[in-house]
C-alpha positions as CSV (number, residue, x, y, z in Angstrom):
1,M,105.2,30.1,0.6
2,L,103.1,27.1,-0.2
3,K,106.0,25.4,1.5
4,Q,106.0,27.3,4.7
5,L,101.6,26.6,5.3
6,I,102.5,22.8,5.0
7,P,102.5,20.9,8.2
8,P,105.9,19.3,8.9
9,P,106.7,15.3,8.3
10,S,105.1,13.7,11.5
11,T,106.9,12.0,14.3
12,A,104.9,9.4,14.9
13,S,106.0,5.6,13.4
14,A,104.0,3.8,11.4
15,T,103.6,1.5,14.3
16,E,101.9,3.9,16.2
17,R,100.0,5.4,13.5
18,L,98.2,1.4,13.1
19,R,97.8,1.7,16.7
20,A,95.5,5.0,16.1
21,S,93.9,4.4,13.2
22,G,92.8,1.2,14.8
23,G,91.7,2.4,18.1
24,A,89.4,4.5,15.7
25,L,88.1,1.5,13.9
26,I,87.6,-0.5,16.9
27,G,86.2,2.4,19.6
28,L,83.3,4.0,17.2
29,L,82.6,0.3,15.9
30,L,81.2,-0.6,19.4
31,T,80.3,2.3,20.3
32,A,78.2,2.3,17.6
33,L,77.0,-1.3,18.0
34,C,76.5,-0.6,22.1
35,A,74.1,2.5,21.3
36,H,71.9,0.8,19.0
37,A,71.2,-2.3,21.3
38,M,70.6,0.6,24.6
39,M,68.5,2.5,21.8
40,P,66.5,0.0,20.6
41,G,64.1,2.1,18.0
42,Q,65.8,5.2,18.6
43,S,66.0,6.5,14.7
44,I,69.1,8.7,16.3
45,W,71.5,6.4,17.5
46,L,74.9,7.5,16.8
47,V,76.2,11.4,15.8
48,A,78.3,12.3,13.3
49,P,80.9,14.7,15.7
50,V,82.0,11.2,17.5
51,G,83.9,10.9,14.8
52,A,85.9,13.8,15.5
53,S,86.2,12.9,19.0
54,A,88.0,9.0,18.3
55,V,90.5,11.3,16.4
56,L,91.7,12.2,19.7
57,L,91.0,10.2,21.8
58,F,93.1,7.2,19.9
59,C,95.6,9.8,17.8
60,L,96.0,12.7,20.8
61,P,95.5,10.3,24.3
62,A,97.9,12.8,25.8
63,S,96.3,15.9,24.8
64,P,93.7,18.3,27.1
65,L,91.2,18.1,24.3
66,A,91.2,14.4,24.7
67,Q,90.3,13.8,28.6
68,P,86.9,12.1,29.8
69,W,85.3,15.3,30.8
70,S,86.2,17.5,28.0
71,V,85.3,14.6,25.7
72,I,81.9,13.8,27.5
73,G,80.9,17.8,29.1
74,G,82.3,19.3,26.1
75,N,79.7,16.9,23.7
76,V,77.0,17.1,25.7
77,V,76.9,20.6,26.9
78,S,77.7,21.9,23.4
79,A,74.6,19.9,22.3
80,L,72.4,21.2,25.1
81,V,73.6,25.2,24.1
82,G,72.4,24.1,20.4
83,A,69.3,22.8,22.0
84,A,68.9,25.5,23.6
85,C,69.3,28.3,20.7
86,Q,66.9,26.2,18.8
87,R,64.4,26.3,20.8
88,W,64.5,30.2,21.6
89,L,65.9,31.8,18.9
90,G,64.9,29.2,16.1
91,A,61.7,31.1,14.8
92,A,63.6,34.6,15.1
93,M,67.2,33.9,12.7
94,P,68.3,32.0,9.5
95,V,69.5,28.8,10.5
96,V,73.0,30.1,9.2
97,L,73.3,33.1,12.0
98,L,71.5,30.5,14.3
99,G,74.4,27.6,13.8
100,A,77.2,30.4,14.0
101,L,75.5,31.8,17.4
102,A,75.3,28.3,18.5
103,S,79.0,27.0,18.2
104,A,80.0,30.1,19.3
105,A,77.8,30.0,22.7
106,A,78.7,26.5,22.3
107,I,82.5,27.3,22.6
108,G,82.0,29.8,25.6
109,A,80.4,27.4,27.7
110,M,83.2,25.0,26.9
111,F,86.2,27.8,28.3
112,A,83.9,28.4,31.2
113,L,83.5,24.6,32.3
114,R,86.6,23.7,31.4
115,C,85.6,21.1,29.1
116,L,86.8,22.4,25.5
117,H,86.5,19.8,23.3
118,P,86.9,20.4,19.6
119,P,84.1,17.9,18.4
120,G,81.9,20.1,20.5
121,G,81.5,23.2,17.9
122,A,80.2,20.6,15.6
123,V,77.8,18.9,17.8
124,A,76.3,22.4,18.7
125,L,76.1,23.1,15.0
126,T,74.6,19.4,14.3
127,T,71.6,20.1,17.0
128,V,70.6,23.5,15.0
129,I,70.7,22.1,11.2
130,G,70.7,18.3,11.8
131,G,67.6,17.9,10.7
132,P,63.5,17.6,12.1
133,A,64.5,14.5,14.0
134,V,68.2,16.1,15.9
135,Q,65.5,19.1,16.5
136,A,62.6,17.2,17.5
137,A,64.8,15.4,20.1
138,G,66.0,19.4,21.6
139,F,67.4,18.8,25.1
140,G,67.2,15.2,24.8
141,F,69.8,15.0,21.7
142,G,72.1,16.0,23.6
143,L,71.3,13.4,26.9
144,G,70.4,10.9,25.2
145,P,72.3,10.2,22.2
146,V,75.4,12.2,22.3
147,L,75.9,11.4,26.0
148,L,75.5,8.1,25.7
149,N,78.2,7.8,22.4
150,S,80.5,9.8,24.6
151,I,80.8,8.1,26.9
152,L,80.9,4.4,25.0
153,L,83.6,6.4,23.2
154,V,85.6,7.2,26.1
155,L,85.2,4.1,27.9
156,A,86.6,2.0,24.8
157,A,89.0,4.7,24.4
158,V,90.6,3.6,27.9
159,V,90.5,0.2,27.9
160,Y,92.3,0.3,24.2
161,N,94.6,3.2,24.9
162,R,96.1,1.2,28.3
163,L,96.0,-2.1,25.8
164,T,98.5,-0.8,23.6
165,G,100.2,1.0,26.5
166,K,99.4,4.4,26.5
167,R,98.4,6.8,29.4
168,Y,94.7,7.0,28.9
169,P,93.3,8.8,30.9
170,H,96.1,11.6,31.4
171,T,95.5,12.7,34.8
172,Q,97.5,15.9,36.1
173,A,101.3,14.9,37.3
174,L,101.3,15.4,41.4
175,V,103.5,17.8,42.1
176,H,106.3,16.1,44.7
177,P,107.1,17.6,48.3
178,N,110.3,18.5,50.2
179,L,111.1,15.1,51.6
180,H,112.1,16.9,54.3
181,A,108.6,19.0,55.1
182,T,110.3,22.0,55.0
183,A,109.5,25.2,52.4
184,D,112.9,24.2,50.4
185,A,111.7,22.7,46.4
186,V,112.7,19.9,45.6
187,P,116.7,19.9,44.5
188,T,116.0,20.0,41.0
189,A,114.1,22.9,40.9
190,R,116.5,24.8,42.6
191,L,118.6,25.1,39.3
192,G,117.3,26.0,35.5
193,F,113.5,26.9,35.1
194,T,110.4,26.6,37.5
195,P,107.4,26.0,37.5
196,E,106.4,29.3,38.3
197,D,108.2,30.1,35.3
198,L,106.3,27.9,32.9
199,D,103.2,29.1,34.1
200,E,104.5,32.9,33.9
201,V,105.2,32.3,30.2
202,L,102.4,30.9,29.5
203,K,99.8,33.7,31.0
204,R,101.8,35.6,28.8
205,H,101.3,33.2,25.4
206,N,97.5,33.7,26.5
207,E,97.0,31.0,24.0
208,V,95.1,27.5,24.1
209,L,97.6,24.6,23.5
210,D,97.3,21.1,22.9
211,I,99.2,19.8,25.4
212,S,99.0,19.6,29.6
213,R,100.8,21.6,31.1
214,D,103.1,18.7,32.7
215,D,102.9,16.9,29.9
216,L,105.2,20.6,28.5
217,E,107.6,20.4,31.7
218,E,108.5,16.8,31.3
219,L,109.6,17.7,27.8
220,F,111.6,21.0,28.6
221,L,113.2,18.8,31.0
222,Q,114.3,15.7,29.1
223,T,115.4,18.7,26.1
224,E,118.0,19.6,29.6
225,M,118.7,16.2,30.0
226,H,120.0,15.7,26.0
227,A,122.0,19.3,26.0
228,Y,123.9,17.5,28.9
229,Q,124.6,14.6,27.8
230,R,125.2,15.9,23.8
231,R,127.7,18.5,25.9
232,F,129.6,16.3,28.4
233,G,128.8,12.8,27.0
234,V,126.7,10.1,28.1
235,I,127.4,8.3,31.0
236,L,125.7,4.6,31.2
237,C,124.8,3.1,34.8
238,G,127.2,0.2,33.9
239,D,129.7,2.4,33.7
240,I,129.5,3.7,37.2
241,M,127.8,0.9,38.8
242,S,129.4,-1.1,41.7
243,K,129.2,-4.8,40.4
244,D,130.9,-6.8,43.6
245,V,127.2,-6.1,45.7
246,V,126.3,-7.7,48.9
247,T,122.9,-9.5,48.4
248,V,120.0,-11.2,50.3
249,E,117.4,-13.0,49.9
250,F,114.3,-13.2,51.0
251,G,114.6,-15.7,53.7
252,T,117.8,-14.4,54.8
253,G,117.6,-13.9,59.0
254,L,117.8,-9.9,60.4
255,R,120.8,-10.7,62.0
256,E,122.8,-12.0,59.8
257,A,121.4,-9.1,57.1
258,W,122.1,-6.8,60.4
259,K,125.9,-8.1,60.0
260,E,126.4,-7.8,56.7
261,M,124.9,-4.1,56.5
262,R,127.2,-3.6,59.5
263,Q,130.5,-5.7,58.4
264,H,130.7,-3.5,54.7
265,R,129.3,-0.8,55.7
266,I,126.9,-0.6,53.7
267,A,123.2,1.0,53.8
268,A,121.5,-1.1,52.0
269,L,121.0,-4.7,50.7
270,P,119.4,-5.7,47.2
271,V,117.2,-8.9,48.1
272,L,117.2,-10.9,44.8
273,N,115.3,-14.6,44.2
274,R,117.5,-17.5,42.8
275,A,117.2,-16.8,39.3
276,R,119.1,-13.4,40.8
277,R,116.5,-11.0,40.0
278,V,115.5,-7.9,42.1
279,I,112.3,-8.6,44.4
280,G,112.8,-5.8,47.1
281,I,115.7,-3.7,48.6
282,V,116.3,-3.6,52.1
283,T,117.8,-0.2,54.3
284,Q,118.9,0.5,57.3
285,S,115.8,2.8,57.6
286,D,113.8,-0.1,57.3
287,F,115.8,-2.6,60.1
288,L,114.9,0.7,61.9
289,A,111.4,1.3,61.3
290,H,110.1,-2.4,61.5
291,G,112.3,-1.9,65.1
292,G,110.4,0.4,66.4
293,I,112.9,2.3,67.5
294,D,112.1,6.3,68.1
295,D,114.1,6.7,71.5
296,Y,117.4,7.0,71.2
297,R,118.0,6.0,74.7
298,S,116.7,2.1,73.9
299,L,117.9,2.5,70.7
300,R,120.2,-0.5,71.9
301,E,118.7,-3.0,73.6
302,R,115.7,-2.6,71.3
303,L,117.7,-3.1,67.8
304,H,119.1,-6.1,69.7
305,S,115.4,-7.0,70.6
306,F,114.3,-7.3,66.8
307,L,117.1,-9.1,65.4
308,R,117.3,-11.9,67.9
309,P,114.9,-14.7,66.6
310,S,112.3,-15.6,68.2
311,G,112.7,-19.0,68.0
312,L,108.7,-19.6,67.8
313,S,107.5,-21.6,64.5
314,H,104.6,-18.8,64.2
315,S,105.8,-15.4,65.1
316,E,103.6,-12.2,64.3
317,K,107.8,-10.8,65.1
318,A,109.5,-10.4,62.0
319,E,112.4,-13.0,61.3
320,V,113.5,-12.7,57.4
321,I,114.5,-9.9,55.7
322,G,111.5,-10.8,53.6
323,Q,108.9,-9.3,55.9
324,I,110.5,-6.3,55.4
325,M,112.2,-5.1,52.8
326,K,110.9,-2.7,49.8
327,P,108.9,-4.7,47.5
328,H,109.4,-3.2,43.3
329,P,112.3,-1.0,43.9
330,Q,113.2,1.6,41.4
331,L,115.2,-0.3,39.2
332,A,118.2,0.9,36.2
333,R,119.4,-0.9,33.4
334,I,123.1,-1.4,32.8
335,D,122.6,1.2,29.3
336,T,120.4,4.4,31.4
337,P,121.8,6.9,31.3
338,I,123.0,8.6,34.5
339,V,121.4,11.2,34.4
340,N,118.6,10.4,34.9
341,L,118.7,9.6,37.6
342,V,119.3,12.6,39.1
343,P,115.4,13.4,40.1
344,L,114.6,10.2,41.0
345,M,117.3,10.2,44.0
346,A,117.3,14.2,44.3
347,D,113.5,14.8,44.2
348,S,112.1,11.6,45.3
349,G,114.6,10.1,47.6
350,F,115.9,7.1,46.5
351,H,119.7,6.8,47.6
352,H,120.5,3.1,46.5
353,I,119.2,2.2,42.5
354,P,120.3,-1.5,42.0
355,V,121.0,-2.2,38.1
356,V,119.6,-4.9,35.9
357,D,121.1,-6.2,32.5
358,H,119.0,-7.3,29.4
359,E,118.1,-10.1,31.2
360,D,116.2,-8.5,34.1
361,R,119.6,-10.0,36.0
362,F,120.9,-8.6,38.6
363,A,123.9,-6.5,38.1
364,G,125.3,-3.9,40.8
365,I,124.3,-1.2,42.3
366,V,124.3,2.8,41.8
367,T,124.3,5.2,45.3
368,Q,124.0,8.8,45.4
369,S,128.1,9.0,46.1
370,D,128.7,7.1,42.7
371,L,126.4,9.5,40.8
372,V,128.3,12.8,42.5
373,A,131.4,11.1,41.7
374,A,130.6,10.8,38.2
375,L,129.3,13.9,36.8
376,Y,131.6,15.7,38.7
377,E,134.4,13.9,36.8
378,S,133.0,14.3,33.8
379,R,132.3,18.3,34.4
380,L,136.0,18.4,35.4
381,A,136.7,16.7,32.5
382,Q,135.5,19.5,29.8
383,A,137.1,22.0,31.9
């Protein structure tokens, strides 16, 4: 019985634990110093519940309970609810009952305003039992030290989490529309579970989860990918990529690049620098878009005009590949499992993904055809 009550070991590494502890130390220290400097002469300039807020902000920065509106709104609303209970009901009931009522009312207010934050319950309780100074401050307690502490701690969390590689604030992921502007769902959403399935299950669960909906969906998708790899084996980009790839440089002329694409019957050219690092990619669509080719009848003439050098030293017309390429393209590594490319190619519209080695130098390219063939062969091998 007792063993069932003990939580399982944390999956966080020692580095992550040190990062979170260091963040709480720095965040609370900066909050206290700044609040003291900004509220000189005040007897209350640091409130205890922000210590609990620090746990969420630096240990669980992806939690919905740790987002800026939850922290600031939850703490301030709870303080105002506590002050209202103290002012209007303080003389009518015992302090124990008043504290419980204030915390319960604060939870209801946080639910209503979508700013649920666990330390808010402690803020409401502190407002009631915090002593004469807190009670004398009234609503000023929430609009003064609580508001200031919350803002300062959130600002510290934004800077610290981003400097240490954590995404904060953890905004909701946007749903990618169908690239062809139709009512169909994106390809990866047509098989397996759908976002609507997840929403329905969460509705039936009827309980607050300490994880955002998009993070939960991402975990399920990663689980599906991991299960696929376990069943059919791990195929890496380095196993299927094309290695003898035609590439161009920033200064390659448009006519020369177009000729290479036509001669080799390819639809994309990686753009490399002298160190063979990928700086961009150019596709047939880029030639058509920059050439202003929207009328099929004059396509041939416009394309020739676009590819023809102007002969001028200064011209607004694009002359070289670097002027029309897409910079900073999506890349993969030679040890990236090919299943990781499925959502990129199926949903995000990438048809060609350059592959780099462990020194970030160009090693090859994976196309949609390569991916389909590899996945098909892996299924046949298991049949």
